NUNU-331110 format. One record per residue: residue in one letter; x, y negated, z of N, C-alpha, C in turn. Coordinates in steps of 0.1 Angstrom, whole numbers, plus 2048, in hexadecimal, padded with zeros to 3 digits. Atoms other than C-alpha are relative to their C-alpha. Example, Ala and Ser with C-alpha at 12.3 -4.5 7.8 and 13.67 -1.06 7.14 Angstrom:
<recs>
A80980C80087B82D84E8097F4800
S7F780B80088980B8477F87F5808
</recs>
This chain:
<recs>
M7FF7F07FD9C8659C857FD7FC80E
G7FD8017EE9C7648CA97F0808804
R80B7FA7FC9A1651CA97FE80E800
A7FD7F48049A7675C9B80780680D
R7F57F57F79C367BCB57F97FF80E
S8098037F19AB66DCD57F880D7FC
L80D7F5801991688CC680980D802
G7F67F27FC9AF6A4CC27FE80480C
T7FB7FE7F69B869FCE67F3801807
L80F7F67F89936A3CF27FD8097FE
T8017F180198D6BECE080880A805
A7F87F67FA9AC6CECED7FE80280D
A8067FD7EE9A06C8D117F480A7FF
L80C7F780197F6D6D0780480E801
A7FC7F38049946F4CFA80480680A
A7FC7FE7F49A26F5D1A7FA808808
L8097FB7F29856FAD307FA80B7F9
A80A7EF804973716D1680B807802
L7F67F07FF99272BD177FF803812
A8027FD7F2991727D3D7F3808801
A80C7FB7FD96E730D3C7FF80F7FA
C7FE7F380797674DD25806809809
W7F37F87FA98F75BD3D7F380280B
A8087FD7F4974759D5A7F680A7FB
A8097F680495876AD468098117FC
G7FB7F1805972789D3E8028037F0
C80080080D977781D1A80C80A7FB
G7F77F780398D7A3D1780F7FF802
T7F08047F89B37A5D218098057F3
P7F97FA8089CE7A9D0B80680D7FC
D7FC7F47FF9DC7C9D147F88087FC
E80D7F88069B77D6D0A8058017F4
R7FE8038129BC7C8CE88118047FB
T7F97FB8049DD7D2CE4800815802
R8027F08039D57F9CEE7F78027F6
R8087FD80D9B87F7CD38087FF7F1
D7F68018099D47E9CBD80880B7FB
L7F47F48019EC808CC27F980C801
E80A7F48019CF823CC47F67FF7FC
E80D7FD8079AF81ACB38027FA7F5
V80180380E9B3801C998048027F5
G7F97F980C9BB80DC767FC80D801
R7FD7F08019B482FC807EF8037FE
A80B7FB7FF993843C7B8028107F9
T8007F6806986864C747F98077F5
F8057FC80C97B874C527FD80D7FD
G8057F47FF967893C5780E808809
A7F67F77FA9888ACC5F80D7F87F9
V7F38077FF99F890C548047F5804
A7FB80B7FB9B1875C658037F57F9
V7F880B8089B8854C548027F7808
A7FA80B7F79CE837C608067F87F6
I7F980A8079D9817C5080B7F980A
D7F68077F39FB807C627FC7F2801
Q8028108009EE7E2C5D7F48007F9
G80F8028049CB7DFC5B7F5808808
T80A7F67FA9A87EEC667F68087F8
V8067FA806992805C5A7F27FF7FD
L80B8028019717FBC4B7F18087FD
V8077F480496081BC3D80680C7FF
A7F77F87FF96883BC447F480C7FD
D80A7FA80894E853C2C80280E7FD
P7FC7F5801953877C2F7F98087F0
V80B7FA80C936880C168057F87F4
A7FE80780C942864BFB80E807803
S7EF7FC801967872C058067F27F9
L7FC80D80296C84CC088047FA80C
V80080B7F4980837C1D8057F5802
R7FF80D808985814C1D8067F680B
F7F88067F699F7FDC307FE7EF7F9
R7F980F8059A87D6C3380E7FD807
A7F38028019C97CDC318047F780A
N7FC80C7F79DA7B8C4C80C7F97FF
A7F17FF8079FD7B5C3A7FD8027F1
P8007FC80CA077B2C1680580D7FC
A7FC7F0803A157D8C177FA807809
V8077F87F6A037F0C2680280C7FB
T7FC7F0803A05817C2A7F580A806
V80D7FA7FB9E482CC2D807813801
T7FC7EE8009EA852C397F0806805
L80B7F98019D286EC3880780C805
A7FC7F27F99D588DC4F7F680A7FC
S80B7F58039C08AAC4680180D80D
G8027F67F29B58C4C627F580C7F7
D8067F68079A08D7C4480980C7FC
T7F97F28079AA8F8C367FC8017F0
V8007FE80F9A38ECC128047F17FB
A7FC80C8049B18D3BFE7F27F5800
R80C80D80499C8B0BFA8057F47FC
D7FB80D80999E893BE37F77F4806
V80380C7F4996871BF78057F27F7
T7FC80F80699284DBE58037F980B
V7FB80B7F59A4832BFA8007F57F8
E7FE80B805999811BF58097F480B
V7F98087FA9AD7F2C047FD7F07FD
V80380D80399D7D1C0680C7F7808
N7F780A7FB9B27AFC0A8108047FF
V7F37FB8059D17BBBF68037F97F4
A7FC80480C9E27AABD77FC8067F7
E8047F980C9D57B8BB58088067FA
D7F17FA8029F77BDBAB80580B808
C7FB7F67F7A017D5BC680080B7F8
V7FE7F5805A0E7F6BBB80280B80C
A8027F47F5A0C819BCD80A8077FF
S7FA7FB7FDA2282EBDB80180C7F5
T8067F6808A0E849BC97F38007FA
G80B8018059F484BBB27FE7F27F7
S80480A8099E682FB9C7F37F6807
P8078077FD9D5814BAD7F47F67F7
S8088068069B4805B9F7FB7F7808
V80380A7F99AA7E3BA47F07FE7FE
I80D7FC7FF9857E8BAE7F57F3803
G80780A7F79797C6BBF80D7F37FB
H7F780D7FC98A7A2BC780B80780A
N7F37FC7F99AD7ACBD77F880D804
T8047F67F999E7CDBDA80680D7FA
L7FA7F58059B27F0BD07F880A805
S8037F07FF9A8814BCB8098087FC
V7F87F88069BD830BCA7FC80E805
A8047F17FC9B5857BCA80C808805
L7F97F77FB9C686EBE07FA80E803
A8037F08009C7893BE1806804810
V7F87FA7F29CB89EC0980380E800
P8007F08019D98C3C0A7FB80480D
P8088007F39C98D8C2180B80480B
G7F47FD7F39DC8D8C468087F57FE
G7EE8058089F58BDC357FB7EE802
T80080E8049F8896C328057FC7F6
T7FC80780D9F887FC188007EE803
S7F98107FEA02859C178017F77F5
V7FF80880AA0183CC008027F3809
T7FD80F7FCA0E817C048037F77F3
L80480C80CA027FCBF08087F4803
A7F98087FCA1A7E1BEF8037F57F2
P7FD80780DA227C2BD580E8037FC
P7F47FE807A3B7C9BB980E7FF806
A7EE8067FCA617CABC58037F37F9
G7FB80A809A687B2BA97F97F2801
T80880E7FFA4C796BB28027FB811
L7FE8027F5A5B794BD780A7F5801
P7F4808800A71773BD78077FE80D
R7FA8057F0A87764BF47F87F8807
R80480B7FDA6E74EBF87F0801803
A80E7FB7FDA4B74FC0B7F97F2802
R80880B7FDA2F734C0C7F3808802
F8137FB7FFA0D739C1D7FB7F5806
A80780D7FD9F1724C2A7FC80380F
W8047FB7F29EF724C517EF7F5801
V80B8057FA9C871AC597FE80080C
G8057FC7EF9BD713C7D7F2800803
D80A7FD7FB9A1715C8F7F67FB7F8
V80B80280B982719C797F37FF80A
H80C8017F696771EC967F58037F8
A80C7FC80694E72DC7E7FA7F37F7
R80680A80594A70BC6C8038037F2
I7FB7FA80B94671CC4B8027F67F4
A80280980B93E6FDC3680E7FB802
S7F78067FE95C6ECC4580F8067F7
L7F77F680597270CC3C7FF7FE7F1
A7FF80580F96870AC1A8047FA7F9
R7F780F8009776E7C1580F8067FE
V7F37FA7FD9956F8C228058057F3
L7FE7F580C997715C0A8007FC7F5
E80280480998E706BEF8117F4800
A7F18058029AF6F0BF580B8087FC
V7F57F57FF9C270DBFB8008057F4
D8017F880E9B771EBDB8087F57F5
A7FC80A80B9C2700BC680F7FF800
D7F28028019E9705BD080280F7FD
A8007EE8049F0727BBE80B802805
S7F17FA7FDA15725BCC7FC806810
L8007FC7F4A05732BEF7FD80D7FD
E8027F0801A06759BF17F8804808
F80A7F97F49EF760C128007F2803
V8038057F39DD751C2D7FF80280B
V7FF7FD7F39E2752C4F7F57F980D
F80A8067F99C4747C6580480180E
G7F68027F39D273DC8A7F7804808
G8067FB7F89B574AC9B7F17F7805
D80D8077FD99273FCAA7F57FB7F3
V8077FF80A982746C887F17FF802
T8108017FD960749C9D7FF7F480E
D80580A7F394F735CB87FE80B80B
E8027F77F5943753CC9803810800
G7FD7F4800952770CBF7F980C7F8
T80A7F880193377FCB28018087F2
S8017F681192E799C927FC7F57F6
D80680980891B780C818097F37FA
E7F58097FE935763C8380C8057FB
L7F77FC80695077AC7A7FD8077F5
E8007FF80F940788C5C7FD7F87F4
R80280E809938767C4F80D7FA7FD
F7F47FF80295C760C568078087F6
V7FA7F980696877CC437FD8017F4
L80580580D950778C258077F37F9
A7F780F80295F753C2180E8037FE
A7F280080298375CC2580180A7F4
D7F97F680798177AC0D7FD7F87F0
Q80480680D976761BF280E7FC7FE
L7F580680599B753BF18058067F7
A7F77FE80B9B1758BD480A80E805
R7F47F67FC9CC76DBE87FC80880F
P8047F97F39CA782C088007F780B
W7FF8067F89C6775C2A7FF80980E
Y7FC7F87F29D0781C4D7FA7F580D
A8058057F89C3774C6E80480580E
L7FD7FE7F29CE770C927F27FC80A
I80C8007F89B6773CB08007F3808
G80180C7F69AA753CC47FB80680B
N8097FF7F499A74FCE67F0802800
H80E802804978748CD77FD80D7FA
D8017F380497B768CC27FF80C80A
L8017F57F397E77CCE57EE801807
K80B8037F895B76ECF27F5808800
H80A7F9800941784CE6806811807
D7FE7F27F99537A7CEE80F8017FF
G7F67FF7FA9757A2CF780E7FF7F4
G7F87FE80B9827A4CD080080C7FA
R8057F68099767C4CC67F87FF7F4
E8027FF80E9627BCCAA8097F67F6
F7F580280E97E7A5C9D80B8097FB
Q7FA7F88059937C3C9C7FB8087F8
R8077F98069787D7C8E7FF7FD7F1
L80280680D9727C0C7080C7F97F7
I7EF8018019967B1C6E809806800
G7F57FC8039AE7C2C798097FD810
R7FB8017F69C87C4C918077F4805
T7FE8097F99D17AACAA80F7FB802
N7F08038029F97ADCA68078077F4
V7FA7FA80CA097B0C868097F97FC
V7F3809806A2C7ABC778018087F0
F7FC7FD810A347ACC5080B7F57FE
D7F880A808A4E7A1C397FE7FB7F2
V80580380DA4978DC1C80A7F37FD
G7F7806805A6677CC0980D7F8808
G7F68047F7A8177EC217FC7F980D
T8008057F5A6E772C3B7F480A808
R8097F87F5A5F785C5B7F37F9809
L80D8047F8A3B77BC667F980780B
V8027FA7F8A34784C887F47FB807
L80B8087FDA0F77CC917F880780E
L8057FC7F1A03783CB87F87FC804
D80E8077F99E877FCCD8077FA80C
S7FF80C7F39EB764CE67F27FF807
A80A8037FF9C5762CE87FC7FD810
S8048047F59C4765D0D8097F980B
A7F680E7F69DE748D1480980A808
T7F57FA7FE9F7766D198038097F6
I7FF7F180BA09784D04801811809
D7FD7F57FEA087A7D0E80E803800
G7EF7FC802A2A7B8D158038087FA
R7FB7F680BA287D3CFD8017F67F1
V7FE80A808A267B5CE780D7F57FE
Y7F38037FBA437A6CF48098077F7
D7F77FA807A547C3CEA8008017F3
L8047FF80FA467C2CC780A7F07FA
L7FE80E806A5179DCC480E804802
D7F07FC7FFA767A6CCE8058077F5
E8007FD808A787BFCB87FF7FC7F2
A80080980AA6B7AEC9A80B7F77FC
L7F880A7FFA84792CA180E8057FF
R7F37F7801AA07A9CA68048037F0
T8017FB812A9C7B8C837FC7F77F9
A80780780AA8E79DC7080C7FC7F7
P7F5802807A9E792C538017F37FE
P7F780E7FDAAD76DC4B7F77F9807
L8078077F8A8C75EC577F6806809
A80A7FE7F9A74761C717F57F7806
I80B80D7FEA5074DC777F880C809
V8067FA7F7A3D757C977F47F8800
G80D806801A1774DC967F880580D
M80D7FC7F79FC74FCB17FA7F3803
H80D8098009DD73ECBD8057F680B
V7FF80C7F79E272DCDE8117FF804
P7F2804801A0671ECDF806800810
P7F88007F6A1F722CFD7FE7F680A
F80280D7F7A1B6FFD077F77F67F8
D80880A804A056E0D038097F97F9
P7F7808801A166CACED8017F3805
D8028117F8A086ACCFE805801810
G7FC7FE7F1A126BBD217F380380D
W80B8057F79F36B2D357F4806801
R80C7FA7FF9D66C7D2980180E803
N8007F47FD9E06E8D327F98097F7
T8047F980B9D76F6D1080980B7FC
G7F77F68029F670CD0F7FE80D805
F8017F57F89FC72BD207FD800810
A8018037F29EF733D408087FF809
S7F88047F8A0F736D5080B7F97F8
R7F580980BA2871BD4681080B801
L7F47F77FDA45736D537FE8097F4
E7FE7F480AA3A750D3A8017F97F6
G7FC80980EA39731D1E80C7FC7FC
A7F18037FFA5B72BD2780A80C7FE
R7F67F37FFA6774FD287FB8047EC
L804803811A5574FD0280C7FA7FA
A7F5808807A69735CF780C807800
A7F07FB800A89741D037FF80E7F7
R7FF7F580AA81764CF17FF7FD7F0
L801806810A77751CCF80E7F87FA
A7F5807804A9773FCD280D80B7FF
D7F67F5800AAD75CCDB7FD80A7F1
G8077F7810A9C76FCBD8027FA7F3
G80080980AAA2754CA77F67FE7F9
A80B805806A8174AC9C8017F57FB
D7F980C806A82731C847F37FA7FC
L80C80C800A5E722C887F480780C
L80A7FF7F8A41727CA37F47FA7FC
I809805803A21720C967EF805805
C80C7FD7F79FC71DCAA7F57F57FC
G80B8088049DA714CA97F97FC80F
H80C8057F99C070DCC28007F4806
L80280A7FE9C66ECCCA7FD7F77F1
H8088058099B06D4CB18067F67FC
E7F88098029CC6C1CA580B8037F9
L7F27FF8029EC6BFC9680A7FC805
A7F58047F8A0C6BECA780B8047FD
R7F57FA803A2F6C4CA580A7FE80B
D7F87FE7F4A476CCCC080980C802
S7F97F5800A626E3CC6804808811
V8007FA7F0A686FDCE580C8077FE
A7F07F7801A8F708CEC8057FD7F6
G7FC80080EA966FDCCC7FB8037F3
V8067F780AA7F710CB77F57F47FA
P807806807A6A6FACA07F1803803
V80D7FC801A446FACA97F47F77FB
V809808808A276F0C937EE801808
V80F7FA7FAA006F0CA57F67F77F6
S80A80480B9E66EDC8B7F0807804
G80E7F57FA9BF6F5C967F47F87FB
N80680A8059AD6E1C7D7FA8057F2
G8047FA80C9A16FAC627F48037FD
G80F8007FF97A6F7C6B7FE7F4806
M8008097F797C6DFC888087F67FC
A7F480A8099886BDC7C8017F2809
A80080B7F498D6AAC9A80D7F57FF
D7F38048089B06A2C8B8037FD7F4
G7FE7FE80E9A96A2C6A80180E7FA
L8037EF80899F6C3C5580E8017F9
H7F27FD8069C26D0C4880180D802
Y7FB7F27FF9D46F2C448117F97FF
V7F48048019F86F3C4780980C7F5
A7F97F980BA0E6FFC2A80E802806
V7F37FA7FCA2C716C358078027F6
T7F67FD808A4A718C2380B8047FF
A7F57FA7FBA66731C2980A8057F7
D7F67FC80AA84732C13808805806
A7F77F97FBA9A74CC1C80E7FE7FC
G7F380380BAB4744C018087F280A
A7FB80B7FCAB9724C147FF7FC80D
A8017FE7F2AB172BC357F87F5805
R80980A800A97714C367EE801801
V80F8027FCA72712C487FB7F1800
E80480D7FDA5D6F5C427EF802802
A8107FE7FDA366EFC4D7FA7F17FC
E80580C801A246D3C3E7F18007FE
P80B8007FEA016CAC447F97FB7F1
V8077FE80C9E76CAC267F47F9803
W80C8057FA9CD6B0C2E7F28027F6
V80B7FD8089A96B8C217F27F7801
P80980F7FF99069AC187F1808802
</recs>
């Protein structure tokens, strides 16, 4: 692994240069992405009906067909439709990227495609209706297990090998992509990535990385994949997925982090693309401000985070900040340090989080 480690160090240094170039080119700002998360992503007008999903994005809103399609960014999602019509309206709601055994709070969902459910809703005139899709309560153990897949960088052939390995482990409930799913952040790269990821047997979620900002500051990422800051619970564990793609975190997102940790169930895992610090210390591939990195570390420790997992560096590294274990894994398509993913097991009953690499031949 000596040569691989050297290559990992070299590519990490190149990543630092690329990130600096991205800032210089004006690859969007975290406050603007946060604004879109809060005000635009997951919302659309549907004729006289306003539609929204709490954890996801709108893919299609067709008033002629009375159809709205969403992509979910979490295992459980709530869709809300508010009508300004003077007559009732029947709307078909489709949600992509959910487990096929999800149950609905109202109506009977139908499986209409791979990890895609449909439910018919009646929207009253001038009224509001909503539906929540969630895994059956009886299937939620006090244990969660998922795959972390680091930087893909549009290398779809390498990604296919990783996803084949992920799908071979039936115990994995979902996949989290750790950012930099593209090289240039273009629509074409994002669409090819989504097409590949949608072949997974289970749902997936993705962080945004600095390379995903390069084309348009992350607008296409938010349009096609969804929000850049997401919080959800599974199996007694809270996942807090944050946007650190600009090597900093927006102030409003710090508020979200603090609240998520304060109210978390027994375990809490925080994921982001750019780590607060470079594990090797000298490459400057962490946050732009080491002071901010230190403040984040203190927040994680004070909030009781059980694991911080990051990408960005094309290697596998373990560290700790303020006593919080850190795993850096960025080889889901890039293979400088060996193609791999990380299997994360969070056992709330035992109050234990484990993160082990799975190497892909």
